[in-house]
NUMIKE-323498 format. One line per field, with one value per residue: residue number from 0; residue in one letter; x, y negated, z negated of N, C-alpha, C, O in turn. Coordinates in steps of 0.02 Angstrom, whole numbers, plus 50000, padded with zeros to 5 digits. Each point is the difference from the previous one (the first is absolute). Layout:
% residues N
nr = NUM:...
rest = A:...
n_u = X:...
n_v = Y:...
n_w = Z:...
ca_u = X:...
ca_v = Y:...
ca_w = Z:...
c_u = X:...
c_v = Y:...
c_w = Z:...
o_u = X:...
o_v = Y:...
o_w = Z:...
END
This chain:
% residues 215
nr = 0:1:2:3:4:5:6:7:8:9:10:11:12:13:14:15:16:17:18:19:20:21:22:23:24:25:26:27:28:29:30:31:32:33:34:35:36:37:38:39:40:41:42:43:44:45:46:47:48:49:50:51:52:53:54:55:56:57:58:59:60:61:62:63:64:65:66:67:68:69:70:71:72:73:74:75:76:77:78:79:80:81:82:83:84:85:86:87:88:89:90:91:92:93:94:95:96:97:98:99:100:101:102:103:104:105:106:107:108:109:110:111:112:113:114:115:116:117:118:119:120:121:122:123:124:125:126:127:128:129:130:131:132:133:134:135:136:137:138:139:140:141:142:143:144:145:146:147:148:149:150:151:152:153:154:155:156:157:158:159:160:161:162:163:164:165:166:167:168:169:170:171:172:173:174:175:176:177:178:179:180:181:182:183:184:185:186:187:188:189:190:191:192:193:194:195:196:197:198:199:200:201:202:203:204:205:206:207:208:209:210:211:212:213:214
rest = X:X:X:X:X:X:X:X:X:X:X:X:X:X:X:X:X:X:X:X:X:X:X:X:X:X:X:X:X:X:X:X:X:X:X:X:X:X:X:X:X:X:X:X:X:X:X:X:X:X:X:X:X:X:X:X:X:X:X:X:X:X:X:X:X:X:X:X:X:X:X:X:X:X:X:X:X:X:X:X:X:X:X:X:X:X:X:X:X:X:X:X:X:X:X:X:X:X:X:X:X:X:X:X:X:X:X:X:X:X:X:X:X:X:X:X:X:X:X:X:X:X:X:X:X:X:X:X:X:X:X:X:X:X:X:X:X:X:X:X:X:X:X:X:X:X:X:X:X:X:X:X:X:X:X:X:X:X:X:X:X:X:X:X:X:X:X:X:X:X:X:X:X:X:X:X:X:X:X:X:X:X:X:X:X:X:X:X:X:X:X:X:X:X:X:X:X:X:X:X:X:X:X:X:X:X:X:X:X:X:X:X:X:X:X
n_u = 51312:49927:50098:50017:49955:50012:50005:49925:50046:50073:49909:50085:50082:50022:49900:50062:49888:49959:49999:49914:49903:49985:49966:49891:49924:49996:49935:49888:49961:49981:49911:49906:49996:49961:49890:49975:49945:49940:49948:49954:50073:50015:49920:50001:50072:49970:49925:50047:50054:49937:49964:50069:50012:49920:50013:50066:49958:49945:50078:49908:50021:50056:49939:49985:49929:49897:49974:49980:49894:49949:50018:49892:50069:50044:50112:50042:50017:50092:50095:50016:50035:50112:50064:50011:50052:49900:50074:50083:50043:50072:50077:49962:49982:50093:49905:49928:50012:49957:49889:49960:50005:49913:49905:49986:49965:49891:49973:49961:50088:49994:49958:50073:49926:50066:49921:49920:49959:50107:50043:50025:50101:50090:50024:50054:50111:50061:50018:50083:50082:50058:49982:49907:49953:50042:50009:49944:50072:49952:50080:49934:49936:49916:49935:49919:49926:50005:49908:50021:50042:50028:50059:49922:49962:50056:49998:49908:49994:50052:49943:49933:50082:49956:49959:50051:50079:50077:50010:49949:49986:50002:49942:50025:50109:49924:49954:49916:49892:49916:49972:49999:49901:49916:50013:49954:49900:49999:49980:49923:50002:49932:50044:49901:50040:49988:49935:50067:50024:49914:50001:50059:49968:49907:50017:50029:49894:49961:49962:50110:49925:50010:50075:49900:50019:50077:50059
n_v = 50915:49993:50011:50096:49902:50108:49897:50083:50008:50027:49936:49928:49945:50079:49950:50056:50006:49907:49992:50048:49943:49920:50040:50025:49919:49967:50064:49983:49911:50022:50062:49940:49936:50044:50023:49898:49990:50072:49901:49988:49963:49890:49944:50002:49932:49893:49972:49991:49905:49912:50006:49965:49890:49962:50024:49926:49902:50017:49942:49936:50005:49964:49906:49953:50047:49955:49898:50009:50037:49900:50004:50008:49935:50048:50000:50086:50097:50005:50027:50110:50069:49994:50055:50106:50016:49946:50056:49926:50050:50063:49925:50065:49892:50039:49942:50055:49992:49911:50001:50056:49952:49932:50052:50030:49916:50009:50075:49955:50070:49897:50096:49953:50081:49933:50065:49959:49940:49968:50008:50098:50037:49955:50044:50099:50005:49973:50075:50070:49939:50059:49913:49973:50071:49969:50082:50096:49955:50098:49943:50007:49908:50043:50083:49936:49965:50111:49939:50084:49924:50106:50022:50033:50105:50081:50001:50051:50113:50054:50004:50090:50058:50047:50047:50076:50046:49930:50087:49906:50106:49896:50096:49966:49977:50081:50026:49930:50007:50068:50041:49928:49948:50051:49994:49899:50047:49974:49912:50080:49925:50088:49953:49955:49962:49910:50045:50058:49927:50003:50104:49966:49898:50002:50013:49906:49965:50063:50007:50019:49942:50093:49976:50019:50081:49939:50015
n_w = 49015:50084:50053:50057:50032:50030:50044:50011:50102:50081:50008:49985:50054:50076:50016:50075:50001:49950:49888:49946:50004:49921:49901:49985:49981:49892:49935:50003:49943:49892:49970:49986:49908:49904:49995:49957:49902:50063:50009:50101:50077:50011:50055:50112:50054:50014:50078:50101:50028:50032:50106:50081:50019:50068:50109:50052:50036:50096:50056:49986:50111:49909:50013:49900:49926:50009:49962:49890:49989:49995:49889:49967:50060:49910:50008:50059:49945:49936:50053:50018:49917:49987:50074:49965:49901:49997:49937:50015:50091:49940:49972:49917:49976:49950:50010:50065:50111:50052:50015:50089:50102:50021:50029:50107:50066:49978:50079:50096:50002:50044:50042:50071:50027:50062:50047:49932:50086:50007:50102:50049:49973:50049:50101:50003:49980:50090:50083:49972:50046:50077:50066:49943:50072:50099:49922:50019:50073:49975:50054:50091:50006:49941:50041:50046:49922:50013:49979:49929:50069:49977:50093:50073:49998:50053:50112:50040:50003:50084:50096:49989:50053:50092:49905:50065:49935:50038:50072:50031:50035:50042:50000:50105:49989:50011:50099:50024:49970:50025:50100:50087:50014:50054:50111:50020:50021:50110:49933:49989:50084:49984:50093:49972:49902:50067:50079:50068:50082:50072:50042:50088:50032:50063:50110:50051:50015:50085:50105:49993:50060:49941:50078:50046:49926:50055:49907
ca_u = 49971:50051:50018:49989:49953:50019:49944:50002:49964:49948:49955:49996:49977:49947:49977:49977:49999:50028:50073:50020:49997:50054:50062:50002:50011:50069:50042:49995:50036:50071:50025:49994:50060:50059:50003:49982:49941:49938:49978:49955:50043:50032:49948:49991:50058:50001:49947:50017:50053:49970:49961:50050:50029:49947:49995:50060:50001:49937:49966:50020:50066:49998:50028:50072:50036:49989:50043:50069:50014:50012:50063:49993:50030:49950:50003:49965:49928:49977:49997:49942:49935:49997:49980:49938:49941:50009:49947:49962:49940:49950:49993:49980:50021:49965:50004:49994:50065:50047:49987:50022:50073:50020:49995:50055:50063:50008:50029:50048:50032:49969:50041:49973:50048:49963:50038:49990:50056:49992:49957:49930:49983:49987:49938:49945:49992:49973:49929:49963:50007:50038:50071:50037:49988:50048:50069:50042:49967:50047:49977:50053:50058:50037:50055:49999:49974:49928:49966:50005:50068:50003:50050:49966:49971:50056:50033:49955:50004:50065:50000:49962:50034:49965:50002:49937:49951:49969:49958:49940:49990:49930:49996:49942:50020:50037:50064:50044:50007:49996:50041:50071:50005:49993:50061:50051:49979:49953:49930:49968:49929:49974:49942:49974:49997:50002:49945:50024:50045:49959:49987:50063:50018:49961:50023:50066:49993:50001:50058:50009:49975:50045:49967:50004:50049:49972:50048
ca_v = 49949:49972:49929:49968:50030:49985:50010:49999:49941:50013:50053:50002:49934:49977:50043:49958:50034:49955:50002:50068:50002:49960:50037:50052:49969:49976:50059:50021:49952:50007:50059:49985:49962:50042:50053:49972:50037:49965:50000:50057:50059:49994:50017:50073:50032:49986:50035:50071:50011:49992:50061:50052:49987:50010:50072:50019:49969:50009:49936:49953:49970:49929:49985:49987:50064:50032:49967:50020:50063:49985:49965:49927:49971:49972:49927:49980:50010:49947:49939:50005:49992:49932:49956:50022:49977:49972:50027:49947:49987:50053:50012:49944:50008:50050:49973:50054:50034:49954:50002:50065:50000:49952:50035:50048:49963:49982:50057:50037:49966:50023:49997:50031:50037:50012:50009:49941:49953:49946:49948:50022:50009:49933:49976:50036:49979:49932:50003:50029:49957:50039:49988:49982:50050:50055:49982:50021:50026:50040:50019:50034:49955:49999:50049:50036:50066:50009:50056:50032:50011:49987:49949:49936:49994:49999:49935:49950:50006:49976:49927:49970:50015:50052:50068:50018:50024:49941:49969:50032:49980:49999:50001:50033:50057:50045:50022:49944:49957:50028:50059:49982:49966:50052:50040:49963:49994:49945:50016:49982:49985:49998:49957:50000:49930:49953:50010:50043:49961:49955:50031:50025:49972:50031:50068:49999:49982:50061:50039:49998:50061:50029:50044:50071:50034:50017:50041
ca_w = 50045:50045:49994:50065:50046:50068:50045:50073:50026:50051:49980:49926:49976:50045:50054:50055:50064:50051:49996:50021:50073:50028:49990:50051:50066:50002:50009:50070:50041:49985:50035:50072:50019:49991:50050:50064:50023:49988:49931:49992:49993:49934:49951:50002:49971:49928:49965:50002:49951:49933:49987:49987:49934:49950:49988:49963:49933:49966:49993:50053:49995:50022:50065:49993:50000:50065:50049:49986:50034:50071:50006:49998:49939:49955:50004:50061:49987:49957:50041:50044:49967:49974:50055:50030:49963:49934:49955:49967:50040:49989:49929:49958:49931:49960:49932:49951:49999:49967:49927:49974:49999:49949:49936:49997:49992:49930:49963:50041:50056:50061:50060:50061:50041:50062:50062:50042:49999:49953:50027:49997:49930:49972:50029:49970:49931:50002:50018:49945:49941:49950:50012:49939:49947:50000:49984:50055:50060:50038:50067:50038:50004:49937:49999:50064:49985:50009:49969:49935:49976:49928:49986:50000:49933:49953:50005:49971:49927:49981:50009:49945:49937:49962:50026:50034:49950:49969:50051:50027:50069:50021:50073:50029:50041:49956:50027:50013:49942:49933:49990:49987:49936:49949:50000:49962:49931:49990:49994:50063:49996:50069:50012:50068:50020:49944:49952:49947:49958:49959:49935:49972:49935:49948:49991:49968:49930:49961:50022:50072:50031:50050:50048:49987:50042:50066:50036
c_u = 50054:50014:49981:49947:50018:49943:50023:49959:49941:49958:49990:49973:49948:49982:49974:50002:50030:50076:50026:50001:50057:50068:50006:50014:50072:50048:49999:50041:50076:50030:49996:50062:50063:50009:49985:49943:49938:49978:49956:50040:50035:49951:49991:50057:50001:49947:50010:50053:49972:49960:50046:50030:49950:49994:50060:49997:49936:49960:50023:50068:49998:50034:50076:50040:49991:50046:50073:50018:50013:50066:49995:50032:49948:50000:49963:49925:49973:49996:49938:49935:49993:49976:49930:49938:50019:49944:49958:49936:49943:49988:49976:50021:49956:50007:49996:50065:50051:49991:50025:50076:50027:49997:50057:50066:50012:50036:50055:50034:49971:50047:49961:50056:49963:50047:49991:50061:49984:49951:49926:49977:49983:49935:49940:49988:49972:49925:49958:50002:50040:50074:50041:49997:50054:50071:50047:49956:50052:49968:50055:50064:50044:50061:50007:49980:49925:49975:49983:50070:50004:50050:49968:49971:50055:50034:49958:50004:50067:50003:49965:50027:49965:50013:49934:49946:49964:49954:49937:49991:49926:49997:49941:50018:50045:50070:50050:50016:50013:50045:50074:50009:49997:50063:50057:49983:49954:49930:49965:49925:49974:49938:49978:49996:49998:49945:50021:50047:49962:49992:50064:50017:49961:50022:50067:49997:50004:50061:50003:49974:50048:49961:50007:50049:49967:50047:49973
c_v = 49970:49927:49962:50038:49976:50019:50007:49940:50021:50061:50006:49934:49969:50055:49955:50040:49957:50002:50069:50005:49960:50032:50054:49971:49975:50058:50024:49953:50006:50060:49991:49963:50043:50050:49975:50040:49958:50007:50061:50065:50000:50020:50076:50036:49992:50040:50076:50017:49994:50062:50058:49992:50011:50074:50024:49977:50011:49937:49953:49968:49929:49990:49987:50064:50036:49969:50019:50064:49990:49962:49924:49974:49965:49923:49975:50008:49943:49933:50000:49987:49931:49952:50016:49975:49974:50024:49946:49982:50048:50014:49938:50015:50050:49980:50054:50039:49956:50001:50066:50003:49952:50031:50050:49965:49977:50054:50037:49953:50031:49992:50032:50037:50023:50011:49941:49955:49940:49947:50020:50010:49933:49971:50033:49977:49929:50001:50027:49957:50033:49984:49987:50052:50052:49975:50016:50026:50035:50020:50039:49958:50001:50046:50038:50073:50001:50055:50051:50014:49983:49944:49930:49986:49992:49931:49944:50001:49973:49924:49965:50019:50052:50068:50014:50021:49942:49963:50041:49975:50008:49997:50041:50063:50046:50016:49944:49960:50037:50061:49983:49965:50051:50042:49967:49993:49941:50028:49974:49992:49991:49957:50008:49930:49956:50010:50044:49964:49952:50028:50023:49969:50032:50071:50003:49980:50061:50042:49998:50064:50026:50044:50072:50030:50021:50044:50072
c_w = 50044:49983:50064:50039:50070:50047:50073:50023:50045:49980:49926:49973:50046:50048:50055:50065:50056:50000:50021:50076:50031:49990:50054:50069:50007:50011:50072:50045:49989:50036:50075:50025:49996:50056:50070:50032:49987:49927:49986:49991:49933:49944:49996:49965:49924:49964:50002:49948:49929:49981:49983:49930:49944:49984:49959:49928:49960:49989:50055:49986:50026:50068:49997:50004:50066:50053:49991:50036:50074:50010:50001:49936:49957:50003:50061:49992:49957:50038:50044:49962:49968:50054:50026:49964:49931:49955:49967:50039:49983:49925:49964:49928:49964:49927:49947:49994:49964:49924:49970:49996:49947:49931:49991:49986:49929:49961:50039:50050:50064:50060:50058:50035:50062:50059:50047:49995:49955:50025:49995:49927:49968:50027:49967:49928:49995:50014:49943:49937:49945:50000:49937:49945:49993:49986:50057:50057:50042:50066:50034:50002:49938:50002:50066:49989:50010:49955:50055:49975:49925:49982:49998:49930:49947:50000:49970:49924:49975:50003:49943:49932:49957:50032:50036:49951:49966:50048:50013:50071:50018:50076:50025:50040:49958:50028:50009:49936:49935:49988:49989:49934:49943:49994:49961:49926:49986:49986:50064:49990:50071:50004:50072:50028:49939:49948:49942:49952:49954:49929:49965:49933:49942:49986:49964:49927:49955:50017:50075:50031:50052:50047:49980:50050:50065:50039:50007
o_u = 50057:49959:49985:50000:50002:49974:50044:49962:49942:50026:49956:49951:49968:50040:49960:50054:50032:50031:50051:50046:50030:50044:50054:50042:50030:50050:50052:50035:50039:50054:50043:50026:50043:50055:50006:50003:50003:50016:50004:49982:50007:50018:49996:49990:50015:50014:49981:49996:50019:50001:49986:50006:50017:49991:49992:50018:50001:49947:50053:50017:49972:50042:50037:50050:50045:50031:50039:50058:50030:50018:50048:49980:49958:49946:49965:49961:49945:49954:49968:49957:49944:49961:49967:49950:50054:49942:49943:49954:49943:49958:50008:50017:49939:50047:50033:50021:50041:50049:50029:50028:50052:50044:50029:50043:50057:50027:50040:49972:49991:50038:49951:50057:49954:50056:50035:50043:49943:49959:49959:49943:49950:49962:49950:49942:49961:49962:49943:49962:49989:50039:50061:50021:50002:50024:50046:49949:50044:49949:50053:50055:50058:50055:50041:50027:49967:50033:49983:50009:49988:49992:50025:50007:49996:50015:50026:50005:50002:50028:50017:49973:50007:50024:49949:49941:49949:49977:49999:50003:49970:50026:49965:49956:50053:50049:50060:50057:50045:50031:50031:50051:50038:50019:50044:50040:49982:49982:50023:49970:50022:49955:50038:49979:50005:50009:49977:50007:50025:49997:49998:50023:50029:50001:50013:50049:50020:50043:49949:50026:50015:49948:50050:50010:49951:49991:50034
o_v = 49991:49966:49940:50062:49940:50056:49964:49972:49995:50054:50036:50000:49950:50046:49955:50013:50027:50005:50004:50029:50021:49994:50010:50027:50005:49993:50017:50024:49992:49995:50024:50015:49996:50009:50038:50020:49949:50049:50030:50043:50052:50034:50029:50046:50047:50029:50034:50051:50040:50022:50040:50049:50022:50019:50045:50036:49996:50001:50011:49985:49988:50040:50017:50004:50036:50036:50003:50009:50043:49983:49966:50020:49964:49970:49949:49957:49975:49961:49948:49962:49975:49955:49956:49982:50014:49984:50014:49970:49989:50042:49944:50057:50002:50019:49996:50019:50025:50000:49999:50024:50013:49988:50006:50026:49987:49987:50036:49948:50061:49952:50034:49977:50041:49974:49996:50010:49992:49975:49962:49986:49995:49968:49966:49988:49984:49965:49978:50011:49985:50035:50007:49988:50036:49952:49961:50031:49968:50035:50013:50027:49980:49979:50045:50046:49948:50051:49981:50043:49943:49968:49956:49945:49959:49973:49954:49947:49963:49968:49944:49981:49999:50005:49970:49987:50010:49945:50061:49940:50052:49954:50032:50036:49980:49994:50010:49981:49983:50004:50028:50010:49996:50019:50035:49975:49989:50053:49952:50031:49955:50004:50024:49989:50024:49982:49990:50020:49980:49962:50025:50037:50012:50023:50046:50008:49995:50013:49990:50054:49965:50028:50020:49974:50037:50010:50042
o_w = 49977:49969:49998:50001:50014:49997:50023:49960:49979:49989:49977:49963:49982:50012:49987:50026:50046:50052:50034:50028:50050:50043:50028:50036:50053:50035:50028:50045:50047:50029:50037:50054:50043:50026:50049:50058:49965:49967:49947:49960:49968:49953:49946:49961:49963:49948:49952:49966:49957:49942:49956:49963:49946:49942:49959:49954:49939:49969:50029:49943:50054:50020:50046:50037:50023:50039:50048:50020:50032:50056:50016:49946:50026:49998:49997:50023:50013:49989:50009:50024:49993:49987:50027:50032:49974:50012:49979:49972:50021:49984:50025:49983:50009:49966:49948:49945:49962:49963:49946:49950:49969:49958:49947:49964:49981:49947:49970:50019:50005:50004:49989:50001:49996:50001:50051:49958:49979:49961:49975:49984:49964:49963:49985:49981:49956:49967:49990:49953:49941:49968:50002:49944:49950:50031:50014:49988:50029:50001:49971:49997:50003:49982:50005:50032:49998:49991:50056:49956:49981:49949:49965:49974:49955:49947:49969:49968:49950:49956:49982:49948:49939:50057:49983:50011:49968:49986:49990:50012:49987:50030:49961:50021:49978:49964:49992:49989:49962:49947:49954:49966:49952:49946:49976:49961:49942:50027:50030:49957:50036:49959:50042:50057:49943:49942:49944:49942:49948:49952:49944:49956:49947:49943:49962:49963:49942:49957:50033:49984:50049:49982:49970:50054:50000:50060:50029
END
């Protein structure tokens, strides 16, 4: 059994079409400023690149990783999306998720590992009512690393004083969240959103369900 459960944030602890749209719009505006082009042209370039990367990876690629291919510094992208919108305007407290995580916390240490920045992560957790449940919150700002870089996962485990094999990673994207964690020896658990986490405490009472081999 693991000692620590590490959660992805976006798409795992919440689902929000409004926030997804604002992240996309913020990305278009960020590239527009970087390249000094119209927002519509930036949108076209980004979505064409995302489609290209999706074919290479087999699954959708987040905007953060897409913008990186255009040479946009990650710090600048985070400054742009922090200024562009506030997730607290689109989220509400998830009491059922809070209860489920609270039950997990009775038996496991909990952490978050996300490519998002610290400001947006704190805003999201505040809106969901989850700000006091996690022992550690690892964002891009923690180590200047991004998933799927295995070093991000490794550094998080080291920071918490455990081996990767003593962790379980919970996420919604296999290539970005789960495959790198699995490669380090972490147990992995795939979800499609917070509804799947509602049942996690009951499932862990018997044994940790590991994902079937998808390789």
